[in-house]
N, C-alpha and C positions, 0 to 999 in steps of 0.2 A: 428292245430286242433287235439286234442287227442280223439280218439274213443276207447272204451273198446271192447273186443271181442264180448260181448253181443250186443253192439250197432251195430257193423258191421254185425253180424248174423241177427239181426232184419231188418236192412236196406236191405240186399240182399234178405232175405226170403220174404219180402213184395212184391218185384218185381216178385218173382217166383210164389207165391201162387195165386195172383190175375190174373196173365197172362193166356191167353188161350193156350199158348204154353210153359208150365213150363220147359220142357226138353231143349228147345232151349235157354231159359233164363239162365238155369244152365250152359249150354255149353258156352254161351257168357261170363259169369263170369269167368269160368275156363280159357278160352282163353285170357281174359283180364289180368289175373294174371299170364299168361305164364306158366301154369302148364300142363304137359303132361298127357294125359288120362290114360296111363298105370301106372304112379306114383300115381294118385288119386285112381285108381282101387285097387292097392296094399294096399294103406292106408286104404281103406274101406273094404278090404278083399272080393272083388267081382271081377269077370272077366271083362276084358276090353270090351268084346262083350256085356255084360249086361249093362255096363255103356253107351256104344255107342247106344244101343237100346233105353234107356231112353232119352238120349240127343237128339236123332233124331226122337223121336215120334213113334218108331216102337213098343213100349210097351205101355200099358195103363199108363196114367199120373201117375208119382210117388206120393206116399202118403206122408203125413207129416213126418213120421218116416224116410223115405229114404231121403227126402229133408234135414232134420236136420242133418243126418249122412254125407251127401254130403257136406253141407256147413261147418260143423265143421271140416271135413277133409281138405277142401279147405283152411280154415283160418289157420289151424295148419301148413299145408305145406307152405303157404304164409309167416307165421311168421318166419319159418326157412330160407326162401329165402330173408328175409329183409323187411317184411311188405310193399309189393308193393302197396297194396290197400290203406294203410294210406297215402302213398306218392301221390296217385292219388287224394285223397280227398284234401290233403294239396295244391296240384298244381292248384286246381280250382280257377279261378279268378271270384268271384261272382259279379263283376261289370256288367257282361253281363246279369245277372238274375234280372229282374225287379220285379218278384213275382213268388213264387212257393208254392204249398200246395196240400193237399189231400182233397177231398170232404167228408163231414160227411156221405153222402149217395150217391150211384151211381146216375149220371145225364145222361140223354139220349143225344146223339150227336145232335139231333134235337133241344132240349131245349137250348143247348149251341149256336148253329147256330143262333137261334132267339135272344138270349140274347146279342150276340156280333154283331148284325146287319150285318149278313153275307149272302153271296150268295154261295151256294155249286157249286164247279167247277167239282168235281168228287167224287164218293162214295155216291151218294144220296140213294142208296139201303141199306146203312149201318147206316142210321140216327137213327134207333131204338137201336143201340148198346149202352151199358153203358160206361160212361167215369168215371174214379175214381180219377183223379187228374188234375192239370194244372201247366203250366210253361209259364211265359211271358218273352220273351227275346228281348233285343236290338240286332237285327240281325248283325249290323255292329260290335259291341263289341264282339258278339259271334264268328264271323268268324276270328277276329283278336286276341282274348285273350284266347279262350278255346282250349286247346291242344286236341289231339285225345282221350286221356284217360279222360281228364276233361269233354269232351262233354257228357260222360255217366252220369255224375252227374245231368244233367238237368232233368233226368227221375224220380228223387225223389224215392218214394217207389214202383212205378209201371210204366210200359211202356204203360199201358192202360189209357193214358191221352191225353189231348189236349195241344199242344205246339203252342203258339202264337208268331209269328215273327213280330216285329215292324220295322219300317224304312226300309222296303223292296224295292228293285229296281224293278226287274221284277219277282222275286220269284224263279229264277233258283238255286242260291247258297244254300239257306236253304234246298231245296229238295234234291239237290245233296249231301249235308252233311249227311242228313238222309239216303239217298240211300246207302252210303258206311259204315254206322254205323251198328253194330250188332243188336242193339236195335232199334225198330221202334215205334213211337207213334201211337195211334189209329187215331188221328185227328190232323190236322195242320190248323191253321188260319193265313193268310197273311194280313198284314196291311201296306198300303203305295201306292202300284201301282194302276193305273187305269185299266191296262191290265196285265194279268199274262202270262209269257212265256209259249207257248204250250208245250215245253219240260218238264217244271215243272209239268204240269198237266198230261202228259203222264207217267212220272216217278212215280207220286203219284198213278196213276191207277195200275201200275205194282206192287207197294208195298201194294196195297189194303188199302190205307190210305184215309180217308175222308179229302178232301182239300177244303177250303172255303176262300173267300176274304171278309174282313170286311170293312165297310164304316164308322166305328166309327170316330168321329171327332179327338180324341187325343189318343196317345198310353197310356196315363195315365188313361184312362177310363176302361181298361181291368181288372186290378186287383180288383177294387171294384165290377165289375159285376160278376167275378168268385168267389170272396170271399163270396158272398151272399148265395151260395149253401151249 
């Protein structure tokens, strides 16, 4: 899979601009590309403390100009280091992804819960939050075939999305995978179990994620439901 510099820039920028924590998303991309903060700061001609403040949310959210400079510098450094990001994309085994896309307009979590015939297990107070995209995964394939770096590609253009895990046992493994990931989805839907492991619910609460259990008949019903929005 060959991506141009502009393709990469747009892909990453989408996940940053829409996120409620843009600084943390920028930081996660830098860390995924194994670029030291001081090297990036020097390339941008800013101090490491300024970069740290933006990345950790101690300054007002970075504007479009700063984000553009940050990402352009990130990709330039990465190119000199061997295009690590392209290798991440190429390493993705898409067999785990049953469907992925972005909504034409934001959709409330409540609307998605109802559409996917779900029961909220935690995060009911977040139902009115907007969701911008979706990913439907075969959880067994995900755990076996997606590497640590490839896992990030399930987030598409934004982490403010719903991720549906099908063929779930008790729900612990998908939530643990999200727990250790730098990026977190806004919402997770589990499909398969009758009862969800209390640990999965507790971890979802700690990550401030809307977690629900769907009673839909087939895992193949999710994509059509989500693609209607």
